[in-house]
C-alpha angles and dihedrals in degrees: 000000000000115000089226091064097053098048115115131215121253095260091062088076090068099042126095111252098242148336134051092322090062093050092048091049091049092050090049091051092051092051091045088050091056089051090052090049091051093049091047091051091053094045107089130190121197113222105178108297093343121097108210133185127208092233097108089055091048093051091050093048095046093048094047092046100040100038128220103310101041093035093052092043089053094052093045092051089048090053090047090053090051093047090051089059102259111145095241100129128086099261100028131152093007094064099029138286141241126015092340091061092044091055091052130089095302095049095101092050092050091053087045090058089060091051090046092054091049094051097045093041091051090051092048091053087058097052100263088125090070094060121058093205095050091043091049089053093050092046091048090055090048091049091050091050092049092048092047092052092047092047093047093053094042091049090059089056104041106008132267098274095053091041090057094043097048105020106040117013098060092051102048098088097037092049092048087055090051091049091050092047095048093045090053098044101053097051088045090057090048089053091052091052091046091051092048092049091049091056094052 
């Protein structure tokens, strides 16, 4: 069996090996992940005229740390919470809640977050999370897919030119910074664990 297939994401180091305890720990991590996503959505950073959230960074970090299954489960539960009317998204409840909000201007980006988690989680399961360059590449692909989905949906609502001007262009540099930060942090944590294990 290929070594790439049997590699585990970072969070596996903290999980019980088997049994009910492992399932409970996984469920707790998924719920905690949705709380982190909610907090990141509500945490805004002003960069000139652009109002940014930290949610992209949170999605990248959760996916790289949790791996494909738990990362995707976290994003799907987060979307389910939003669809049920919980104010978990960036502009809820001010600009609406539930399905109506999810079908609005940010709908494509929300769906893109799920795709982003799947791509980065898949890469983490194959050891990309140990190498900052490989992880950066995977996260860059995931970022491009998320942006493309967001742009495509927004373009159907306000036209391609406005969608690019307001929905993509202002976020390119900030999101590249988030990708670079996330792709550096996760391998650094792996290195710390490796160093600690070597000393034992």
